[in-house]
Residue, then its C-alpha position, 0 to 999 in steps of 0.5 A: m486500530t493501530i498499524n500493527e493490529t491492522q497488519d496482524e489482521i491481514i496476516e490472519e486473513f492470508a492464513l485462511f488460504d492454503d495455496w498461492a493461487d488462492k492468495y493471488e485471487y484474494i489480492i485481485d479481489l482487494g484490487k477490485k475493491l480499491k476506490g481508485l483516483p479521479e482522472e485529474q489526480k492521475t498526474e505525472d506528480n502522483i506516479i510512483k517511480g520504480c513500478q513496472s505498472r503505472v501507479w498513482l498515489n495521492a496523500r492528504f493531511e487532515n487533523g494530524e493524520l495522513f490519508f492515502d488514495a491510489d490507483s493502478e492499471a494492474i489489478i494485482v498492483k491495485g490489491l497490493v497498494n490497497m493493503l498498504i493503504r489499509v495499514l498506513s492510512g489514517h495514522t500520524p506521519n510519525e506512526i507511519n515513519a516508525a512502522d515496521l511493515y512486517f506483514i509483507d514478509k509474514i504473508g509471503m509476499t516477498s518470496h512470491l512476487a516477481q522481482t519487478r513487482s517486489n521492487g514496485l511494492a518497495s517503491m510504494v512503501k518508500q513513497m508513502k513514507n516520503y509523504a509522511i516525512a514531508y507532512g511530518l515536517k509541516a505539522 
């Protein structure tokens, strides 16, 4: 599935909910489903700077594609990063860097998140794209 196909799928899922209380509940459910990281990967090197809650992001490069794993102390943040992983994981560095992550605006995330969470979401995207740049240079 392409990055845009996955984004469109997420947009369709959020369209099923009438209000933001239900959308937040769905994000919390996504957070509960996030596999997380083993303790040994919850290092200072894997912490995303700029997030209100601690968020750890790990990337691995396999067969030309980048895969992400993450964890957070905050359940909503876990749901947000789970969506980003769903959209970007399993794609080439070039695909990730070229991606326009329009689903964030389309589901109303930018207008319904507190400023600190919105900044954290932007930091997560930036770090994922930074990994794509770094692994793209190695490929």
